[in-house]
C-alpha positions in Angstrom: -104.9 -22.5 0.1 -103.7 -19.7 -2.1 -103.4 -17.3 0.8 -101.4 -19.7 2.9 -99.1 -20.5 0.1 -98.5 -16.8 -0.7 -97.8 -16.0 3.0 -95.4 -19.0 3.4 -93.5 -18.0 0.3 -93.2 -14.4 1.5 -92.0 -15.5 4.9 -89.3 -17.6 3.3 -88.0 -14.6 1.3 -87.8 -12.5 4.4 -86.0 -15.2 6.4 -83.6 -15.7 3.5 -82.8 -12.0 3.3 -82.1 -11.8 7.0 -79.8 -14.8 6.8 -77.8 -13.3 3.9 -77.5 -10.0 5.8 -76.2 -11.7 8.9 -73.7 -13.7 6.9 -72.5 -10.5 5.2 -72.2 -8.7 8.6 -70.3 -11.5 10.1 -67.9 -11.5 7.2 -67.2 -7.8 7.6 -66.6 -8.1 11.3 -64.2 -11.0 10.7 -62.3 -9.0 8.0 -62.0 -6.0 10.4 -60.6 -8.1 13.2 -58.1 -9.8 10.9 -56.9 -6.5 9.5 -56.4 -5.1 13.1 -54.4 -8.2 14.0 -52.1 -8.0 11.0 -51.4 -4.2 11.2 -48.9 -4.4 14.1 -47.1 -7.3 12.3 -46.8 -5.2 9.1 -45.6 -2.2 11.1 -42.9 -4.3 12.8 -41.8 -5.8 9.5 -41.5 -2.3 7.9 -39.6 -0.9 10.9 -37.2 -3.9 10.8 -36.6 -3.4 7.1 -35.9 0.3 7.6 -33.5 -0.4 10.4 -31.6 -3.0 8.3 -31.3 -0.6 5.4 -30.0 2.2 7.7 -27.4 0.0 9.4 -26.1 -1.7 6.3 -23.9 1.2 5.1 -22.5 1.8 8.6 -21.6 -1.9 9.0 -19.9 -1.8 5.5 -17.9 1.3 6.4 -17.0 -0.2 9.8 -15.7 -3.4 8.1 -13.7 -1.4 5.5 -12.1 0.6 8.3 -11.3 -2.6 10.3 -9.8 -4.2 7.1 -7.6 -1.1 6.5 -6.3 -1.0 10.1 -5.5 -4.8 9.9 -3.7 -4.3 6.6 -1.6 -1.5 8.0 -0.8 -3.4 11.1 0.3 -6.5 9.1 2.4 -4.3 6.8 4.3 -2.9 9.9 5.1 -6.3 11.4 8.7 -7.3 11.3 9.8 -4.1 9.5 13.5 -3.3 9.6 16.0 -1.4 7.5 16.3 -4.0 4.9 12.5 -3.9 4.3 12.9 -0.4 3.1 15.1 -1.5 0.2 12.4 -0.8 -2.3 12.6 2.9 -1.4 16.1 3.3 -2.9 16.4 4.9 -6.3 19.0 3.8 -8.7 22.3 5.8 -8.4 22.8 5.4 -12.2 20.2 4.7 -14.8 20.0 1.0 -15.8 22.7 0.2 -13.3 21.9 -3.6 -13.3 23.1 -3.8 -16.9 26.5 -2.4 -16.1 27.7 -4.1 -12.9 31.4 -4.9 -13.5 32.2 -6.1 -10.0 29.8 -7.5 -7.4 29.7 -7.2 -3.6 31.8 -9.5 -1.5 35.1 -11.3 -1.9 36.9 -10.8 -5.2 40.4 -10.7 -6.7 42.1 -7.4 -6.1 42.2 -5.6 -9.5 45.3 -3.6 -8.5 47.3 -6.0 -6.3 47.7 -9.8 -6.0 45.4 -11.6 -3.7 41.7 -11.4 -2.6 39.9 -8.5 -1.0 36.4 -7.8 0.4 34.6 -5.5 -2.1 32.3 -3.4 0.1 30.0 -2.3 -2.7 29.2 -2.8 -6.4 31.0 -1.2 -9.4 28.9 0.2 -12.2 30.9 0.6 -15.3 29.5 3.5 -17.3 30.9 6.4 -19.3 32.8 9.2 -17.5 30.4 12.1 -16.8 27.3 10.0 -16.4 24.9 11.5 -13.9 24.9 10.1 -10.3 21.7 10.4 -8.3 20.9 10.3 -4.5 19.4 6.9 -3.7 17.3 8.3 -0.8 16.6 11.5 1.0 19.5 12.4 3.3 22.2 14.8 4.4 25.7 15.0 2.9 28.1 14.0 5.6 31.2 13.6 3.3 32.0 15.4 0.0 35.7 15.1 -0.5 38.7 13.7 -2.3 39.6 10.6 -0.3 43.0 9.4 0.5 41.8 5.8 1.0 41.4 4.9 -2.7 37.8 6.1 -3.1 39.0 9.2 -5.1 36.2 11.9 -5.2 33.5 10.5 -2.9 30.1 11.5 -1.4 28.6 9.9 1.7 24.9 10.5 2.5 23.4 9.9 5.9 19.8 8.6 5.8 17.3 7.5 8.5 17.6 4.4 10.6 21.4 4.3 10.5 21.6 3.8 6.8 24.3 5.5 4.6 25.2 5.4 0.9 28.6 6.0 -0.6 29.3 7.2 -4.2 33.0 6.9 -5.1 35.5 7.5 -8.0 33.5 10.5 -9.2 34.8 13.0 -11.7 32.8 15.9 -10.1 31.1 16.4 -6.8 27.9 18.5 -7.1 27.0 18.9 -3.4 28.7 20.0 -0.2 28.9 18.7 3.3 25.8 19.6 5.3 23.5 19.9 2.2 20.1 18.2 2.3 19.3 16.1 -0.7 16.2 14.4 -1.9 15.9 11.0 -3.5 16.8 11.3 -7.2 18.7 14.6 -6.9 21.8 14.9 -9.1 24.8 14.8 -6.7 27.9 13.8 -8.8 29.3 12.6 -12.1 30.9 9.3 -12.8 34.7 9.4 -13.0 37.9 7.4 -12.7 39.5 8.9 -9.7 41.3 7.1 -6.8 42.2 3.4 -7.0 40.3 2.7 -10.3 41.0 0.8 -13.5 38.4 2.7 -15.6 35.4 4.9 -15.4 32.8 3.6 -13.0 30.7 4.3 -10.0 31.5 2.5 -6.8 28.2 2.3 -4.8 27.9 1.2 -1.2 25.1 0.8 1.3 25.9 0.7 5.0 23.6 -0.3 7.9 24.9 1.0 11.2 28.4 1.3 9.7 28.5 -2.2 8.2 28.5 -2.6 4.4 25.7 -4.7 3.0 25.0 -5.9 -0.6 23.5 -2.9 -2.4 21.7 -5.2 -4.9 19.3 -6.2 -2.1 18.3 -2.5 -1.9 17.8 -1.7 -5.5 15.3 -2.5 -8.2 16.6 -3.5 -11.7 16.0 -0.1 -13.2 
């Protein structure tokens, strides 16, 4: 009985060891297969992430470029001469504080009745500096016989002109090219004038328009 029991116990140990080995082997095979199946998925995921990271900056730059083009196109829509008003420099410093006569119909200061005032009068001291309101070419620099006294007329782009009248001194000649902000004359009291001031006009295609629409308050 002892021999049979010993053999039976030994056989059970061997069988148990074989079963454990088979279970372990099966587990290793299953893990290997699972790893092989997941590897392509992981590679695809990594490749997709790299492509997204690489394309993101390009997409951002493309969007910025598109936005800039759209903004420029919108800025250009409906543009005309009046839209360029903000480009005009003040002919006299702090002009808006010294306007003595506005554009349009007014009582004639020298004769009875009304008249159309084609510009604005800026009452400042004689000898005050007068500046070019925009880049242009001097088409007139003369003593006028039409009441403007010493006057300068500048030709600008898009059919725009500016006139500076009643000056005491003209500091540029016909044909000169001037830049915005250049000193071109000194305020005076020449021509049909009741006191020192600058008469300033803006003309679009030969027609006088209100200069205040073209100037800032500086």
